[in-house]
C-alpha positions in Angstrom: 14.2 10.5 6.2 13.5 12.6 3.2 15.7 13.4 0.2 16.3 17.1 -0.3 17.3 18.8 -3.6 20.0 21.4 -3.6 21.5 23.7 -6.2 24.6 25.9 -6.1 23.9 29.5 -7.2 27.6 30.0 -8.0 28.4 27.0 -10.3 24.9 25.7 -11.0 25.7 22.2 -9.6 22.5 20.4 -8.6 22.4 17.4 -6.2 20.2 15.5 -3.8 21.0 14.7 -0.2 19.3 12.1 2.0 19.0 13.9 5.4 17.0 13.8 8.6 14.1 16.3 8.9 15.9 18.0 11.8 19.2 18.3 10.0 20.5 21.8 9.0 20.4 22.6 5.3 23.7 22.1 3.4 25.5 25.4 2.7 28.7 24.3 1.1 28.8 23.1 -2.6 30.5 19.8 -3.0 31.6 20.8 -6.5 33.1 24.3 -6.2 33.4 24.5 -2.4 31.5 27.9 -2.2 28.9 28.6 0.4 26.2 29.4 -2.2 24.0 26.2 -2.0 20.2 26.6 -1.7 17.6 24.0 -0.9 15.1 23.7 -3.7 11.4 23.1 -3.3 10.9 19.5 -4.4 7.8 17.7 -5.6 8.1 15.3 -2.7 7.2 11.6 -2.7 4.3 9.5 -1.8 3.7 8.8 1.9 3.5 5.2 3.1 1.4 4.6 6.2 2.0 1.3 7.9 -0.1 -0.3 10.6 -3.8 -0.4 11.4 -6.0 2.7 11.3 -5.1 3.9 7.8 -7.7 2.2 5.7 -11.4 3.0 5.3 -12.3 -0.5 6.4 -10.6 -0.1 9.8 -13.3 2.4 10.8 -16.3 0.3 9.9 -19.1 0.1 12.5 -19.8 -3.1 14.4 -23.2 -3.5 12.6 -21.4 -3.4 9.3 -18.8 -5.9 10.3 -21.5 -8.3 11.7 -23.6 -8.0 8.5 -20.6 -8.6 6.3 -19.6 -11.7 8.4 -23.1 -13.2 8.2 -23.3 -12.5 4.5 -20.0 -14.2 4.0 -21.0 -17.2 6.0 -24.3 -17.6 4.2 -22.4 -17.4 0.9 -20.0 -20.1 2.0 -22.8 -22.5 3.0 -24.6 -22.1 -0.3 -21.4 -22.9 -2.1 -21.0 -26.1 0.0 -24.6 -27.1 -0.7 -24.2 -26.7 -4.5 -20.9 -28.6 -4.5 -22.6 -31.5 -2.6 -25.4 -31.6 -5.2 -22.9 -31.7 -8.0 -20.9 -34.6 -6.4 -24.2 -36.5 -5.7 -25.3 -36.1 -9.3 -21.9 -37.3 -10.6 -22.1 -40.4 -8.4 -25.6 -41.2 -9.7 -24.5 -40.8 -13.3 -21.5 -43.0 -12.7 -23.7 -45.7 -11.1 -26.0 -45.7 -14.1 -23.2 -46.1 -16.5 -21.7 -49.2 -14.7 -25.1 -50.9 -14.6 
């Protein structure tokens, strides 16, 4: 539900009202009680979209998704290989120090 801005043309009182989109505009001023209130054109607020289908990555092709997955998997395996090499090197160096 949006927040609407109103101003009374009689007394100049400005206020905001949280209303449903389908609600009728307010006519009566809460300050002076006259029926001289007008809805102002506001700057609005940012929209928040929730759920799937609102991001660029949701519309990627199947080929792109497959390529990204295989790239990620190959990157993960190379990291595992390099970590094994490091651990083996550290074991060798520890063994030489104790001898």
